[in-house]
C-alpha positions in Angstrom: 12.8 -101.2 -37.3 9.5 -100.5 -35.6 9.1 -101.3 -31.9 5.3 -101.7 -32.5 4.1 -103.4 -35.6 0.5 -104.5 -36.2 -1.6 -105.7 -39.2 -5.3 -106.0 -38.9 -8.0 -106.9 -41.5 -10.3 -103.9 -42.1 -13.2 -105.4 -44.2 -13.9 -102.3 -46.3 -14.1 -102.4 -50.1 -13.9 -98.6 -50.8 -10.4 -97.2 -50.4 -11.9 -93.7 -49.9 -13.6 -95.0 -46.8 -10.4 -96.6 -45.5 -8.5 -93.3 -46.1 -11.1 -91.3 -44.2 -11.0 -93.6 -41.3 -7.2 -93.5 -41.3 -7.4 -89.6 -41.3 -9.7 -89.8 -38.2 -7.3 -92.1 -36.4 -4.3 -89.9 -37.4 -6.0 -86.7 -36.2 -6.9 -88.3 -32.9 -3.3 -89.5 -32.3 -1.8 -86.2 -33.4 -4.0 -84.2 -31.1 -3.5 -86.5 -28.2 0.3 -86.4 -28.5 0.7 -82.8 -29.7 2.2 -83.9 -33.0 1.4 -83.6 -36.7 0.4 -86.0 -39.4 0.6 -86.0 -43.2 0.0 -88.3 -46.1 3.1 -89.9 -47.8 1.6 -91.7 -50.7 -0.9 -94.2 -49.3 0.5 -93.9 -45.7 -0.5 -91.5 -43.0 2.6 -90.5 -41.0 2.3 -89.0 -37.6 5.3 -87.5 -35.7 5.3 -86.5 -32.0 7.7 -86.4 -29.2 10.4 -88.2 -31.1 8.0 -91.1 -32.1 7.0 -91.8 -35.6 3.9 -93.8 -36.6 3.0 -95.0 -40.1 -0.5 -96.2 -40.9 -0.8 -97.9 -44.3 -3.5 -100.0 -46.0 -4.2 -102.3 -48.9 -7.3 -104.0 -50.1 -7.4 -106.3 -47.0 -5.7 -104.8 -44.1 -4.4 -101.8 -42.1 -0.7 -101.9 -41.1 0.5 -99.8 -38.2 4.2 -99.4 -37.4 5.5 -97.2 -34.6 9.1 -96.3 -33.9 9.6 -95.1 -30.3 12.5 -93.0 -28.9 14.3 -94.5 -26.0 12.4 -92.4 -23.4 9.0 -93.7 -24.6 9.9 -97.4 -24.9 8.8 -98.2 -21.3 5.3 -97.1 -22.4 5.2 -99.6 -25.3 2.5 -101.9 -23.8 0.2 -99.0 -23.0 0.7 -97.6 -26.5 -0.1 -100.9 -28.0 -3.4 -101.0 -26.0 -4.3 -97.5 -27.2 -3.6 -98.5 -30.8 -5.9 -101.5 -30.5 -8.5 -99.2 -28.9 -8.3 -96.7 -31.8 -8.3 -99.5 -34.4 -11.6 -100.9 -32.8 -13.1 -97.4 -32.8 -12.2 -96.4 -36.4 -12.3 -99.8 -38.3 -14.6 -102.2 -36.5 -17.8 -100.1 -36.3 -18.7 -100.6 -40.0 
């Protein structure tokens, strides 16, 4: 089970627009953590330093689930804050 799980309404009608914003978010996270990301169906999956993040979407919302290795769990609060910041940057600017 994910240690961090968030679901936020995105407000976009075009799935292509949502996917491109998810790609921007995934590239930012991967470059910051030194990891990689890939598409698995409609989900972007990023892996770095033993952590695995999955960003998915539907017509209404973005879902973000992150599984953290034991050594990164003390940083959970800080990571949640960064995820919120990235969400605001990529999905709230319209």
